C-alpha positions, -999 to +999 in steps of 0.1 A: +289-501+768+324-522+770+321-516+807+285-529+805+300-561+782+328-572+806+305-570+842+280-596+824+303-617+809+319-614+848+284-625+861+278-649+833+313-670+839+301-699+857+268-696+850+244-722+825+235-714+788+201-714+801+203-684+829+220-669+801+188-665+777+168-662+807+181-630+812+187-618+778+153-636+761+136-612+793+154-579+787+152-569+754+120-591+746+113-591+710+144-569+699+168-605+700+167-635+678+187-664+676+211-666+639+210-703+631+225-723+603+207-754+619+241-770+629+242-785+664+250-759+687+221-738+672+201-767+678+203-769+713+197-736+715+167-739+698+158-767+720+161-744+751+157-711+733+116-727+728+112-739+766+123-702+780+099-686+755+089-697+725+080-660+709+114-656+708+126-652+665+147-677+653+158-673+615+180-681+589+203-675+558+188-695+531+221-685+503+204-713+476+234-741+475+225-752+512+218-789+510+188-814+509+190-832+545+200-793+560+160-781+541+150-812+554+157-803+592+146-767+585+108-791+582+115-809+607+126-783+630+099-763+627+070-791+632+095-798+662+092-773+679+062-755+661+075-728+650+081-703+618+119-701+615+123-662+592+143-671+561+163-646+545+173-649+509+204-632+496+195-608+471+187-614+428+204-591+414+239-590+435+236-628+428+233-630+397+261-599+387+283-624+408+278-654+387+280-634+352+314-619+367+330-646+379+313-682+370+285-705+387+318-716+415+341-690+414+345-695+445+371-717+443+395-694+421+406-676+449+402-665+493+388-633+481+359-641+453+349-671+482+344-639+507+323-618+476+309-649+473+299-648+515+294-619+510+265-617+485+251-649+499+252-647+539+262-608+542+235-593+528+212-613+539+223-611+575+222-574+578+183-571+567+175-599+598+196-578+621+189-549+613+159-543+639+177-565+670+193-546+696+210-586+706+210-615+683+217-655+700+251-676+677+265-708+688+299-702+687+324-720+709+356-715+712+375-744+707+357-746+665+382-734+651+416-708+658+391-679+647+369-687+676+398-685+704+391-657+718+355-652+717+332-638+745+299-654+759+287-620+757+304-599+734+298-559+712+295-563+676+311-532+666+306-542+625+264-541+637+262-525+661+243-544+688+254-571+715+260-605+703+259-636+725+277-666+727+256-690+757+273-725+745+313-705+743+330-730+762+304-760+759+326-790+745+316-816+715+305-841+744+281-814+756+268-809+728+258-848+717+249-851+756+228-823+753+211-835+720+207-869+732+191-868+762+167-838+745+161-859+713+168-826+693+161-829+657+202-823+639+213-834+600+216-867+590+249-853+578+268-852+605+266-889+608+286-891+576+314-874+586+308-837+579+313-821+614+302-784+602+282-783+573+270-749+552+268-746+514+272-779+501+297-770+473+322-753+499+311-783+525+331-819+526+330-852+550+360-853+567+379-881+582+378-893+618+388-871+649+392-844+622+390-813+629+359-795+628+362-768+609+389-787+587+356-796+564+347-759+552+362-745+522+394-773+530+408-759+500+421-729+517+441-717+545+429-727+577+432-693+590+404-680+567+379-706+573+352-680+577+326-668+558+329-628+577+293-633+592+308-629+628+343-608+625 
């Protein structure tokens, strides 16, 4: 598998995200899906995928603590592209147990409690969403954060035991915005209010102009901790 992954990365290094998607959507049809958080990158990928194969599965995770603007974008995206994006929720028993032990906002207390909240609200639903897949598509980019600087276009996800592709891995912020504007892709209005990366409402805030893309996520933590566990 590792040898094949390396060969694919070499082959697609100088090719476009669309070329990567065309190959994988055909090769793994009905066994591949886009995991969307409705961020800028995922909206770009949604637009690309619909234009290539509109039957491709797209799913998202509703943690139960998203912004109202994110819910509006979900509906808007479904309507614009004639989609019915699958939404996965956390198990209610796990959420209730977490809150009983840690409080409704216990994630502010420590990195460990925050990661446990992410495990309950995000990773649990993700495992169910990935259970019947061979490949998942993600919107990771290398320059988003130090924890993503080594991300490859094609990777073997050893945790979830499937292939993960990151078509926009080498794109800049400008390239993302240019695609959105040129193709009239819907996006979260919070991006125009200083929110560079948008997750759960209590864990996301606006940042200073030209700030780091991920600095508004879990702002009370050390920068090196700014991952929820979805991407190891």
